[in-house]
Kinemage of the C-alpha trace (Angstrom):
@kinemage 1
@onewidth
@group {chain A} dominant
@subgroup {mainchain}
@vectorlist {calphas} color= white
{ca met a 1} P 154.372 75.373 103.625
{ca ser a 2} L 155.083 71.726 104.298
{ca arg a 3} L 156.326 70.586 107.702
{ca asp a 4} L 159.843 69.935 106.290
{ca gly a 5} L 160.254 73.444 104.963
{ca gly a 6} L 158.894 72.839 101.443
{ca thr a 7} L 161.389 70.184 100.395
{ca val a 8} L 160.723 67.576 97.759
{ca leu a 9} L 160.582 64.944 100.511
{ca ala a 10} L 157.962 66.976 102.361
{ca ala a 11} L 155.876 67.251 99.191
{ca leu a 12} L 156.027 63.463 98.763
{ca val a 13} L 155.051 62.904 102.396
{ca asp a 14} L 152.190 65.393 102.071
{ca ala a 15} L 150.912 63.678 98.912
{ca leu a 16} L 151.012 60.255 100.555
{ca glu a 17} L 149.312 61.584 103.678
{ca arg a 18} L 146.314 62.688 101.586
{ca leu a 19} L 145.570 59.033 100.785
{ca pro a 20} L 142.750 57.521 102.860
{ca gly a 21} L 143.956 55.753 105.990
{ca ile a 22} L 147.494 57.151 105.750
{ca gly a 23} L 148.636 59.316 108.635
{ca ala a 24} L 151.750 61.430 108.970
{ca arg a 25} L 154.006 58.680 110.331
{ca thr a 26} L 152.904 56.109 107.756
{ca ala a 27} L 153.295 58.650 104.956
{ca arg a 28} L 156.835 59.375 106.134
{ca arg a 29} L 157.676 55.632 106.254
{ca leu a 30} L 156.208 55.082 102.765
{ca ala a 31} L 158.170 58.032 101.360
{ca glu a 32} L 161.399 56.766 102.876
{ca his a 33} L 160.687 53.260 101.551
{ca leu a 34} L 160.060 54.577 98.041
{ca leu a 35} L 163.369 56.414 98.170
{ca arg a 36} L 165.267 53.295 99.380
{ca val a 37} L 164.005 50.771 96.824
{ca pro a 38} L 165.547 50.551 93.357
{ca glu a 39} L 164.480 53.415 91.126
{ca gly a 40} L 162.667 51.101 88.711
{ca glu a 41} L 160.505 49.723 91.519
{ca ala a 42} L 159.551 53.174 92.798
{ca leu a 43} L 158.846 54.491 89.310
{ca gly a 44} L 156.849 51.321 88.591
{ca leu a 45} L 154.327 52.561 91.158
{ca ala a 46} L 154.108 55.897 89.341
{ca asp a 47} L 153.700 54.118 85.985
{ca ala a 48} L 150.960 51.848 87.363
{ca leu a 49} L 149.081 54.844 88.756
{ca arg a 50} L 149.453 56.752 85.493
{ca ala a 51} L 148.176 53.752 83.471
{ca ala a 52} L 145.235 53.220 85.823
{ca arg a 53} L 144.220 56.870 85.606
{ca ala a 54} L 144.497 56.803 81.801
{ca arg a 55} L 142.683 53.525 81.106
{ca leu a 56} L 140.153 52.924 83.882
{ca arg a 57} L 136.668 54.417 83.718
{ca pro a 58} L 133.610 53.732 85.876
{ca cys a 59} L 131.416 50.920 84.576
{ca ser a 60} L 128.082 52.389 83.437
{ca arg a 61} L 126.197 49.707 85.380
{ca cys a 62} L 128.055 49.325 88.697
{ca ala a 63} L 130.533 52.249 88.731
{ca ala a 64} L 133.485 49.931 89.428
{ca pro a 65} L 136.734 50.965 87.742
{ca ala a 66} L 137.093 48.993 84.508
{ca glu a 67} L 138.864 49.021 81.170
{ca thr a 68} L 135.679 47.974 79.362
{ca asp a 69} L 132.075 49.138 79.608
{ca pro a 70} L 130.278 47.310 80.957
{ca cys a 71} L 132.927 45.723 83.172
{ca ala a 72} L 133.622 41.997 82.936
{ca arg a 73} L 131.573 41.321 86.061
{ca cys a 74} L 128.478 43.121 84.703
{ca ala a 75} L 128.936 41.616 81.222
{ca asp a 76} L 128.985 38.077 82.629
{ca pro a 77} L 125.858 36.315 81.270
{ca ala a 78} L 125.582 34.390 84.538
{ca arg a 79} L 125.147 37.630 86.492
{ca arg a 80} L 121.659 38.124 87.892
{ca asp a 81} L 119.864 41.264 86.739
{ca asp a 82} L 117.045 40.858 89.241
{ca val a 83} L 119.220 41.534 92.311
{ca leu a 84} L 120.385 44.959 93.408
{ca leu a 85} L 123.434 45.069 95.662
{ca val a 86} L 124.018 48.421 97.364
{ca val a 87} L 127.374 48.793 99.101
{ca glu a 88} L 129.640 51.671 100.037
{ca thr a 89} L 132.937 50.395 98.624
{ca leu a 90} L 134.186 47.940 96.021
{ca arg a 91} L 135.802 45.977 98.840
{ca asp a 92} L 132.343 45.566 100.408
{ca arg a 93} L 130.933 44.384 97.077
{ca asp a 94} L 133.710 41.850 96.636
{ca ala a 95} L 133.189 40.522 100.177
{ca val a 96} L 129.439 40.092 99.672
{ca glu a 97} L 129.796 38.530 96.230
{ca ala a 98} L 132.499 36.153 97.506
{ca thr a 99} L 129.906 34.546 99.769
{ca gly a 100} L 127.762 33.626 96.758
{ca arg a 101} L 124.650 34.354 98.828
{ca leu a 102} L 123.094 37.580 97.568
{ca arg a 103} L 119.573 38.191 98.866
{ca ala a 104} L 117.019 39.563 96.434
{ca ile a 105} L 115.682 42.948 97.547
{ca arg a 106} L 111.943 43.567 97.444
{ca pro a 107} L 110.656 46.751 95.746
{ca asp a 108} L 109.277 48.036 99.059
{ca asp a 109} L 112.533 47.448 100.971
{ca pro a 110} L 113.294 50.790 102.689
{ca ile a 111} L 117.005 50.044 103.075
{ca arg a 112} L 117.809 50.784 99.429
{ca tyr a 113} L 116.248 54.237 99.392
{ca asp a 114} L 117.641 55.220 102.791
{ca phe a 115} L 121.154 54.189 101.731
{ca cys a 116} L 121.002 56.133 98.465
{ca met a 117} L 119.724 59.243 100.177
{ca thr a 118} L 122.164 59.193 103.103
{ca arg a 119} L 125.320 58.562 101.051
{ca pro a 120} L 125.605 61.593 98.769
{ca gly a 121} L 128.409 61.596 96.273
{ca ile a 122} L 128.646 57.850 95.630
{ca arg a 123} L 127.080 58.251 92.200
{ca pro a 124} L 126.395 61.982 91.748
{ca asp a 125} L 125.395 61.317 88.139
{ca leu a 126} L 122.738 58.791 89.174
{ca asp a 127} L 119.102 59.728 89.624
{ca pro a 128} L 118.033 57.877 92.821
{ca asp a 129} L 114.663 57.044 91.253
{ca ala a 130} L 116.474 55.233 88.408
{ca cys a 131} L 117.663 52.666 90.948
{ca phe a 132} L 114.119 51.481 91.415
{ca asp a 133} L 112.707 51.467 87.887
{ca pro a 134} L 113.283 47.733 87.289
{ca phe a 135} L 111.103 46.955 90.299
{ca his a 136} L 108.034 48.963 89.239
């Protein structure tokens, strides 16, 4: 049972607390905020989440959430196909790409393989060997 005796508020707090980086106190503050703002604003968050879940799918090339496949970033003709960028999060990718200084990775670079093998679950549908085919 939830810490508040199974109330609707406790269920909201529990749901918010399951989000990454959100602890019990922050979840409680977020829940209280959502209950204080105008109903349309709070329900706007629910609508945005519902729309994102319905329309976003992982890009077949980079796995970033996108409404099109491939995503706009991968479909950009100026995008280099000879560079492989391996990052843990989309935020990391955006930070690296914002610098405009991507380093080409050599086929024998051990970092790529080590990263793929030590981060299970990033792309469970991806065969690790497929990452390296373009370099052989």
